[in-house]
C-alpha positions as CSV (number, residue, x, y, z in Angstrom):
1,M,104.6,108.6,179.1
2,E,104.8,106.3,176.0
3,A,101.6,107.7,175.0
4,E,103.5,111.4,175.0
5,S,106.2,110.0,172.9
6,E,104.0,107.9,170.1
7,P,103.8,111.0,167.8
8,Y,107.6,111.8,167.7
9,V,108.2,107.8,166.9
10,R,105.1,108.0,163.9
11,L,106.8,111.3,162.8
12,A,110.4,109.5,162.6
13,T,108.7,106.3,160.8
14,L,107.3,108.9,158.2
15,R,110.7,110.3,157.7
16,Q,112.5,106.8,157.3
17,L,109.2,105.7,155.4
18,H,109.7,108.8,153.0
19,R,113.7,108.2,152.5
20,V,113.1,104.3,151.6
21,V,110.2,105.3,149.0
22,A,112.6,107.6,147.5
23,D,115.1,104.8,147.1
24,L,112.8,102.8,145.3
25,N,112.3,105.8,142.7
26,T,116.0,106.1,142.1
27,A,116.7,102.7,141.2
28,R,118.1,102.4,137.9
29,S,116.9,98.6,137.1
30,L,114.2,96.5,137.9
31,S,116.6,94.3,140.0
32,D,117.8,97.4,141.9
33,T,114.3,98.4,142.2
34,V,113.1,95.2,143.6
35,Q,116.4,94.6,146.0
36,A,115.4,98.4,147.3
37,V,112.3,97.4,148.5
38,A,113.3,94.5,150.3
39,D,116.0,96.5,152.1
40,G,113.3,99.3,152.9
41,I,111.2,97.3,154.6
42,V,114.6,96.3,156.9
43,A,115.8,99.7,157.1
44,G,112.9,101.9,157.5
45,L,109.4,100.0,158.7
46,G,111.3,98.1,161.4
47,Y,111.8,94.1,160.2
48,E,114.4,92.1,160.3
49,L,113.6,90.1,157.4
50,A,112.1,90.9,154.1
51,C,111.0,88.4,151.1
52,V,110.0,90.1,147.7
53,N,108.1,87.5,145.4
54,L,107.4,88.7,141.8
55,V,104.8,87.3,139.5
56,R,106.3,85.9,136.1
57,P,104.5,85.8,133.0
58,D,103.8,82.0,133.6
59,G,101.4,83.2,136.6
60,D,103.7,81.7,139.3
61,L,105.8,83.7,141.8
62,V,109.7,83.7,142.0
63,V,111.7,85.0,145.0
64,A,113.4,88.2,143.4
65,A,114.7,90.0,146.4
66,F,115.7,89.2,150.1
67,A,116.8,91.3,153.1
68,G,118.1,90.7,156.5
69,N,120.1,87.7,156.0
70,T,122.7,86.4,153.8
71,A,122.1,82.9,154.4
72,A,118.5,82.9,153.9
73,E,118.9,85.3,150.8
74,A,121.3,82.6,149.3
75,L,118.9,79.7,150.1
76,I,115.4,80.7,148.9
77,T,116.6,83.8,146.0
78,G,115.4,82.4,142.5
79,R,113.0,80.0,144.1
80,V,109.3,79.6,142.8
81,G,106.1,78.9,144.5
82,S,103.1,78.0,142.4
83,R,100.2,80.5,141.9
84,G,98.3,78.3,143.5
85,S,99.7,77.9,146.7
86,W,100.4,81.5,146.9
87,E,96.4,81.9,146.4
88,R,95.8,79.5,149.0
89,R,98.0,81.5,151.6
90,L,96.1,84.6,150.6
91,T,92.8,83.3,151.4
92,M,93.7,82.2,155.1
93,G,94.2,83.4,158.1
94,E,93.1,86.9,159.1
95,R,93.0,90.2,156.9
96,W,94.5,93.1,158.3
97,G,92.8,95.7,155.8
98,A,95.3,94.9,152.9
99,L,97.3,92.9,154.7
100,H,97.2,89.2,155.2
101,F,98.3,87.4,158.8
102,I,98.7,84.0,159.0
103,P,99.1,83.1,163.2
104,H,101.3,79.9,163.7
105,H,98.9,77.6,164.8
106,E,97.5,77.9,161.5
107,G,100.9,77.8,159.6
108,W,101.3,74.1,159.7
109,V,98.9,73.5,156.9
110,L,101.5,75.3,154.6
111,V,104.6,73.1,155.6
112,E,104.1,70.7,152.5
113,D,103.1,73.4,149.7
114,D,106.4,75.0,147.3
115,V,106.2,78.2,148.4
116,P,109.9,79.1,149.5
117,Q,110.1,80.1,153.2
118,W,112.4,80.8,155.7
119,H,112.0,79.7,159.4
120,T,113.7,81.4,162.6
121,E,113.4,79.4,165.7
122,G,112.7,81.0,169.0
123,P,110.0,80.2,172.3
124,D,106.7,80.6,172.2
125,P,105.1,83.7,172.8
126,R,104.9,85.0,176.4
127,F,102.0,87.5,176.1
128,A,99.0,88.0,173.9
129,D,100.3,90.3,171.2
130,E,104.1,89.1,171.0
131,W,105.4,87.5,167.6
132,H,106.0,83.8,167.3
133,P,108.5,83.1,164.8
134,G,105.8,80.9,162.9
135,D,103.8,83.7,162.1
136,R,103.4,84.9,158.6
137,L,102.3,88.5,157.5
138,Y,102.1,89.1,153.6
139,A,101.2,92.3,152.0
140,P,100.0,91.9,148.1
141,M,101.7,94.2,145.9
142,Y,98.2,95.2,142.8
143,A,98.6,97.1,139.8
144,A,96.6,100.5,139.5
145,G,96.1,101.5,143.1
146,G,95.5,98.4,144.8
147,E,92.8,97.0,142.0
148,G,94.6,96.0,139.5
149,E,96.4,92.3,138.9
150,L,98.6,91.2,141.2
151,I,102.4,92.4,140.6
152,G,103.8,90.5,143.9
153,V,103.6,89.6,147.4
154,I,106.1,91.1,150.3
155,S,106.8,88.7,153.0
156,V,108.1,90.2,156.2
157,D,109.4,88.5,160.0
158,R,110.5,89.4,163.2
159,P,109.1,92.9,164.0
160,R,111.4,94.8,165.9
161,G,110.4,94.8,169.6
162,G,108.9,91.3,169.0
163,R,105.4,92.4,168.8
164,R,102.9,91.9,166.4
165,P,102.5,95.4,164.5
166,G,99.8,97.6,165.7
167,A,97.6,99.5,163.5
168,W,100.3,102.3,162.3
169,A,103.0,99.8,161.4
170,Q,100.1,97.9,159.5
171,E,99.2,101.0,158.1
172,A,102.8,101.8,156.9
173,L,103.5,98.6,155.4
174,T,100.3,98.8,153.5
175,M,101.1,102.2,151.8
176,Y,105.1,100.8,151.4
177,A,103.7,97.8,149.2
178,S,101.0,100.6,147.5
179,Q,104.6,102.7,146.9
180,A,106.5,99.3,145.9
181,A,104.1,98.1,143.2
182,I,104.1,101.7,141.6
183,A,107.8,101.5,142.0
184,I,108.2,98.3,140.6
185,T,105.4,98.9,137.3
186,N,107.5,101.5,136.7
187,A,110.9,100.0,136.5
188,R,109.5,97.4,134.1
189,L,108.0,99.7,131.9
190,R,111.4,101.8,131.7
191,S,112.7,98.1,131.6
192,N,110.9,97.1,128.8
193,M,111.5,100.7,127.0
194,Q,115.3,100.3,127.3
195,R,114.9,96.5,125.8
196,A,112.6,97.8,123.2
197,L,114.9,101.0,122.3
198,V,117.7,98.1,122.3
199,R,115.8,96.3,119.9
200,L,114.8,99.3,117.6
201,E,118.7,100.1,117.6
202,R,119.2,96.8,116.7
203,E,116.7,96.7,114.0
204,Q,117.6,100.0,112.4
205,Q,121.5,98.8,112.5
206,A,120.2,95.9,110.4
207,L,117.9,98.0,108.4
208,R,120.7,100.1,107.6
209,A,122.8,97.6,106.9
210,S,120.6,96.3,104.7
211,E,120.0,99.4,102.9
212,E,123.7,99.6,102.5
213,S,124.1,95.9,101.2
214,F,120.9,96.6,98.8
215,R,123.1,100.4,97.8
216,Q,125.8,98.2,97.2
217,A,124.2,95.3,95.5
218,F,121.7,98.0,92.9
219,E,124.6,100.3,92.2
220,Y,127.7,97.8,91.4
221,A,125.8,95.1,90.1
222,P,127.4,94.0,86.6
223,S,123.8,94.4,84.7
224,G,121.3,96.9,84.8
225,M,119.1,97.8,87.7
226,A,116.2,100.3,88.0
227,I,113.6,101.6,90.3
228,A,110.3,103.2,88.9
229,E,107.2,104.3,90.8
230,M,104.1,101.9,90.7
231,G,100.8,103.0,90.3
232,G,99.7,106.7,90.5
233,D,99.6,109.3,87.5
234,Q,103.5,108.9,87.4
235,H,103.5,105.0,87.0
236,G,106.9,103.3,85.5
237,R,108.6,106.8,85.9
238,L,112.2,106.1,86.7
239,L,113.3,107.1,90.2
240,R,116.7,105.7,90.2
241,T,119.0,103.5,87.8
242,N,122.4,102.2,88.3
243,D,125.8,102.6,86.5
244,A,125.2,99.7,84.1
245,L,121.6,100.3,83.1
246,C,123.2,104.0,82.1
247,R,126.4,102.8,80.6
248,L,123.9,100.1,78.3
249,L,121.6,102.8,77.1
250,G,124.6,105.8,76.9
251,R,122.0,108.4,79.4
252,P,123.5,109.6,82.5
253,A,121.7,109.2,86.1
254,S,120.3,113.0,86.0
255,A,118.7,112.3,82.4
256,M,117.2,108.9,83.1
257,R,114.9,110.0,86.0
258,R,113.3,111.9,83.2
259,Y,112.1,108.6,81.3
260,S,109.6,105.4,81.9
261,F,110.8,102.5,80.0
262,A,107.6,103.6,77.7
263,D,109.5,106.2,76.6
264,L,112.5,104.0,75.8
265,V,111.2,101.0,74.5
266,H,110.9,100.1,70.6
267,H,107.3,101.1,69.4
268,E,106.7,97.4,68.2
269,D,107.7,96.3,71.5
270,V,105.1,98.7,73.8
271,G,102.4,95.6,73.6
272,T,105.1,93.9,75.3
273,L,106.3,96.3,77.9
274,L,102.6,96.9,78.8
275,R,102.0,93.6,79.6
276,T,104.8,92.7,81.8
277,S,105.0,96.0,83.9
278,A,103.8,94.4,87.2
279,E,105.5,92.2,89.7
280,G,106.9,89.0,88.3
281,G,106.9,90.4,84.8
282,R,109.5,89.5,81.9
283,A,109.9,90.1,78.6
284,E,112.6,90.3,76.1
285,L,112.2,94.1,74.0
286,R,114.5,96.9,72.7
287,L,115.3,99.9,74.5
288,Q,117.2,103.0,72.5
289,R,120.2,103.9,73.3
290,R,120.9,107.9,73.2
291,D,122.8,107.3,69.9
292,G,119.3,106.0,68.5
293,S,120.0,102.7,68.1
294,F,118.1,100.4,69.8
295,V,119.5,97.2,72.0
296,W,118.1,94.1,72.7
297,V,117.4,93.7,76.9
298,S,115.9,91.0,79.2
299,L,113.5,92.6,81.7
300,R,112.6,91.2,85.1
301,N,110.3,92.8,87.5
302,S,109.9,92.6,91.6
303,V,108.3,94.7,93.8
304,V,109.8,96.2,96.8
305,A,108.0,98.5,99.5
306,D,109.9,101.5,101.5
307,T,108.1,100.5,104.9
308,A,105.1,98.3,105.8
309,D,102.1,100.3,104.8
310,G,104.4,102.6,102.3
311,P,104.6,103.2,98.8
312,R,105.2,100.1,96.8
313,F,107.8,100.4,94.1
314,L,108.9,98.6,90.8
315,L,112.4,97.2,90.9
316,T,113.3,95.8,87.1
317,H,116.1,94.2,86.5
318,V,117.5,94.8,82.9
319,E,120.3,92.1,81.0
320,D,121.6,92.8,78.1
321,I,120.5,90.0,75.6
322,E,122.1,91.8,72.3
323,E,124.5,89.0,71.6
324,R,122.2,86.3,72.3
325,K,119.4,88.2,70.2
326,R,121.9,88.5,67.5
327,H,122.7,84.7,67.4
328,E,119.3,83.9,68.1
329,L,118.2,86.0,64.5
330,H,121.1,85.0,62.7
331,L,120.1,81.1,63.3
332,A,116.2,82.1,62.2
333,H,117.7,83.9,59.6
334,R,119.9,80.5,58.3
335,A,116.8,78.8,59.1
336,S,114.4,80.8,56.5
337,H,117.1,81.8,53.9
338,D,119.0,80.6,51.2
339,S,122.6,80.4,52.4
340,L,124.3,80.9,48.9
341,T,121.8,83.8,47.7
342,G,120.6,85.2,51.2
343,L,117.3,85.3,49.8
344,P,114.2,83.5,51.1
345,N,114.2,79.9,51.0
346,S,111.8,77.3,49.8
347,A,110.5,77.0,53.3
348,E,110.0,80.7,54.2
349,L,108.3,81.2,50.5
350,R,105.8,78.6,51.6
351,A,105.2,80.0,55.0
352,R,104.6,83.3,53.2
353,L,102.4,82.0,50.9
354,S,100.5,80.4,53.4
355,A,99.9,83.1,55.8
356,R,98.0,84.8,52.9
357,L,95.5,81.7,52.1
358,C,92.5,80.2,54.1
359,R,91.0,76.9,53.1
360,R,87.9,78.2,52.1
361,P,87.4,79.6,48.2
362,H,86.6,83.1,47.8
363,A,83.0,83.4,48.3
364,V,80.5,85.5,45.6
365,R,78.8,88.1,47.9
366,A,75.0,88.3,48.3
367,T,73.3,91.7,47.8
368,A,72.8,93.8,50.8
369,V,69.0,93.3,50.4
370,E,69.5,89.5,50.2
371,A,72.5,89.7,53.5
372,L,69.6,91.4,55.4
373,D,67.1,88.7,55.0
374,A,69.3,86.0,55.7
375,A,70.2,87.9,59.1
376,Y,67.1,88.3,60.3
377,E,65.6,85.1,59.3
378,G,68.2,82.9,60.5
379,A,69.5,82.0,57.2
380,Y,72.9,81.6,58.5
381,D,72.4,77.9,58.9
382,R,71.6,76.9,55.3
383,G,73.4,79.6,53.3
384,L,72.3,81.5,50.2
385,T,73.3,79.2,47.0
386,Y,73.6,80.4,43.7
387,D,73.7,78.5,40.4
388,D,77.8,78.2,40.4
389,G,77.1,76.7,43.9
390,V,78.6,79.4,46.1
391,V,77.5,80.0,49.6
392,A,77.5,83.6,50.7
393,Y,77.1,86.3,53.0
394,D,77.6,90.1,53.0
395,D,79.4,92.2,54.9
396,G,82.3,89.5,55.9
397,F,80.1,86.8,56.7
398,Y,80.8,84.1,54.9
399,G,79.5,80.1,54.4
400,D,81.3,77.4,55.4
401,P,81.1,75.0,52.4
402,M,84.1,73.2,53.9
403,G,82.7,72.6,57.2
404,E,85.3,74.3,59.4
405,G,83.2,76.0,61.8
406,D,79.9,78.4,62.3
407,P,78.2,79.5,59.2
408,G,77.9,82.5,60.8
409,F,81.1,83.3,62.0
410,Y,82.7,86.7,61.4
411,D,85.6,86.1,59.2
412,H,87.9,89.2,59.2
413,H,90.6,87.5,56.8
414,V,91.1,89.1,53.6
415,H,90.6,86.8,50.7
416,T,93.2,86.5,48.4
417,V,91.5,86.7,44.8
418,A,92.7,85.7,41.5
419,P,92.0,88.3,38.4
420,Q,89.7,86.3,35.8
421,E,89.9,88.6,32.6
422,G,86.4,88.8,31.1
423,A,84.9,86.2,33.9
424,G,82.2,87.6,35.7
425,E,81.3,90.7,34.2
426,G,78.1,92.4,35.1
427,V,78.2,89.8,38.5
428,P,78.2,92.2,41.6
429,G,81.5,91.9,43.5
430,H,83.0,89.3,41.1
431,P,86.8,89.7,39.9
432,D,87.3,90.8,36.8
433,D,90.6,92.2,34.6
434,S,90.4,95.1,37.0
435,A,90.4,93.1,40.3
436,K,94.4,93.1,41.6
437,G,95.7,89.7,43.3
438,L,98.9,87.9,44.4
439,A,100.6,87.3,41.5
440,V,103.6,84.4,41.6
441,L,105.9,84.5,39.3
442,F,108.2,81.0,38.7
443,C,111.6,82.0,36.8
444,D,114.0,79.0,35.5
445,L,117.1,80.1,34.2
446,D,117.7,79.1,30.9
447,G,121.6,78.2,29.8
448,F,122.5,77.7,33.9
449,K,123.4,74.2,33.3
450,S,126.3,74.8,30.7
451,I,127.8,77.4,32.5
452,N,128.1,75.0,35.6
453,D,129.6,71.9,33.1
454,R,132.2,74.1,31.2
455,F,133.2,76.5,34.3
456,G,132.3,75.0,37.5
457,H,130.0,75.4,39.8
458,Q,131.6,78.0,41.6
459,A,131.3,80.1,38.5
460,G,127.2,79.0,38.7
461,D,127.1,79.7,42.0
462,A,128.4,83.3,41.0
463,V,125.7,83.5,38.2
464,L,123.2,82.7,40.8
465,I,123.7,85.0,43.2
466,E,124.3,88.0,40.7
467,V,120.8,86.9,39.6
468,A,119.3,87.3,42.8
469,R,120.5,90.7,43.2
470,R,119.2,91.8,40.0
471,L,116.0,90.2,40.6
472,T,115.5,92.0,44.3
473,T,116.1,95.4,42.3
474,C,113.5,95.1,40.0
475,V,110.8,94.3,42.6
476,R,109.2,96.6,45.4
477,D,109.5,96.9,49.4
478,G,107.1,94.2,50.6
479,D,107.4,91.8,47.4
480,T,109.2,88.6,48.0
481,V,112.0,87.2,45.8
482,A,113.0,83.7,47.1
483,R,115.0,80.7,45.8
484,L,112.8,78.0,45.5
485,G,116.0,75.6,44.7
486,G,118.8,75.1,42.1
487,D,118.2,77.5,39.5
488,E,114.5,78.2,40.1
489,F,113.4,81.7,41.7
490,V,109.7,82.6,42.6
491,V,108.7,86.4,43.1
492,L,105.3,87.0,45.2
493,A,103.9,90.8,44.2
494,D,100.7,91.5,45.5
495,G,98.4,93.8,44.5
496,L,98.7,93.4,40.6
497,G,96.6,92.9,37.6
498,S,97.2,90.7,35.0
499,A,98.8,92.8,32.6
500,D,100.8,94.0,35.7
501,A,101.9,90.9,36.3
502,A,102.9,90.5,32.5
503,D,104.9,93.7,32.6
504,L,107.1,92.3,35.7
505,A,107.7,89.5,34.2
506,V,109.3,91.3,31.1
507,R,111.4,93.3,33.6
508,L,112.8,90.7,35.4
509,R,113.6,88.8,31.9
510,N,115.5,91.9,30.7
511,A,117.4,92.2,34.3
512,I,118.7,88.6,33.7
513,I,119.9,88.8,30.2
514,P,122.6,91.0,30.3
515,P,126.1,89.5,30.6
516,I,127.6,88.4,34.0
517,R,131.5,88.6,34.7
518,V,132.6,85.4,36.6
519,D,136.6,85.4,36.5
520,G,137.2,87.7,34.2
521,R,135.1,86.2,31.6
522,A,131.2,87.6,30.6
523,V,128.1,84.6,30.5
524,R,124.9,84.8,29.8
525,V,121.8,82.9,31.3
526,G,118.0,83.6,29.8
527,A,115.2,83.1,32.0
528,S,111.3,81.8,31.5
529,F,108.5,83.2,33.8
530,G,105.1,81.4,34.3
531,I,102.7,83.7,36.3
532,G,100.1,81.9,38.2
533,W,97.9,83.4,41.0
534,A,97.4,82.9,45.0
535,E,94.1,82.1,45.7
536,C,92.1,81.2,48.6
537,G,90.8,77.6,48.7
538,M,93.9,76.6,47.1
539,T,97.0,75.1,48.8
540,V,100.3,76.2,48.5
541,E,101.6,73.4,46.3
542,E,98.8,73.8,44.0
543,V,99.8,77.3,43.8
544,L,103.0,76.9,43.4
545,Q,102.6,74.3,40.8
546,S,100.0,76.4,38.6
547,A,102.9,78.6,38.5
548,D,105.4,75.9,37.4
549,Q,103.1,74.5,34.8
550,R,102.7,78.2,33.0
551,M,106.7,78.9,33.1
552,Y,106.9,75.2,31.4
553,I,104.4,76.1,28.7
554,E,106.2,79.7,28.3
555,K,109.5,77.9,28.0
556,R,108.4,75.5,25.3
557,S,106.6,78.6,23.2
558,R,109.7,80.2,23.1
559,S,112.5,80.0,20.4
560,K,115.5,78.8,21.3
561,V,116.7,82.1,20.0
562,H,114.8,84.0,22.7
563,R,116.2,81.8,25.7
564,R,119.6,83.4,25.7
565,A,122.5,81.0,27.3
566,G,125.4,81.4,28.6
């Protein structure tokens, strides 16, 4: 009779197994899934107690769910057993296919290990296959169909009917453990995905907040900000500018996107911009406004990336430094110009003159054949000596008689040469009267002291200011008119021959002689000029002293009639 009913029992068990497996897949979280595994064993497989132990990231196993006894559930849920103790248990006892059965007479070995467990009390078995309270039955759960890593272990106790599970019940528990492993793996994936989605959403919220903060900081920054393309054919093109930069340059944002900083920079500052158009670059330069004027700004660059591997952009901070630059230029102008007349002062005159002179005297050039021979015969070290003792090489290779470097050094300096009337005629390359040089005209006012004595220093200052104006109007652009001190002026005029310099001195003197109106009265001063010539090999002081001496010679040679006084 029992044999005839067995197929129906198995069918009922399959139906129950199907229901509990369906419950596993409807659980919404990992904890719900694990509890559904424990509950399904009690509800569908006919065991009174079930415990689910899950492997933690550190390898140990924790009691994640318990079913069948609330007291036992409260006692051992959350407790941890070491991986070593569990591995020892899974190698003991009898192997029932994928299951591990440890009978009660072997369980005494496990009393001292750290695996959490619940013991029930009861009498010894009365027949061979009766279940003993000390028996233990484990169903390991593995990933990937039983061949992967251990996910956890199901422990069951007290099968209904009091007998050890037969082949059918063992197969049902094995199948259930396999389905439970799949459900737990899927639940973990869902849980990880949900955590990842939550984390991603938080990161996106943080990114949006960061972008909004950047946008507000960019748009409402009190100083100019710009984002430009970095690299490629459009390197430097402005992609975005803030309101402060648009106001600074007087250009709308839509128009700014048609430019790069290279389009707006002053032509003299292009090199400075190119040297600093990279990360960390800093520069002070001039940018053009819409009205054509220029404003001094300080640029500071940094690189920002759109994404981890996305395009990189150049973020440029633009600070208006017009006021500071104006102050710096004003201070520099004051340091290099006379406070009374506005002309370059003595220090600036000496600096400009020094910039034109080198310490080596001009060398008489060798012929082309001699220079070529010197180049091929290694004559640079000894030079080519002429009767006047000058060492020279052709095509810009000059000797170094003053011992300041390699005699073969290629000198790009254009030597300043003084025109020498009648000297060296017929000598190739030697300056003659047709040569042009840098004339230094030393001017000393005649009769200026009497004006100071008679009318006071205020009148004298007015005379100096007018004389400076008249001298400036008589020279060319590029010439220098400087006040050396007191009533002494110096004019630097380049590219003049001897006759040109003499004519210029006459024009300057004639410009000074006309009466000067001071406080309603007309006063007059005369002027004595000495013409000197700047030449490489001379010091600045030697050049000025030469012109000064010529001025005194000219002053003494002129009669008092021609030296007009006020």
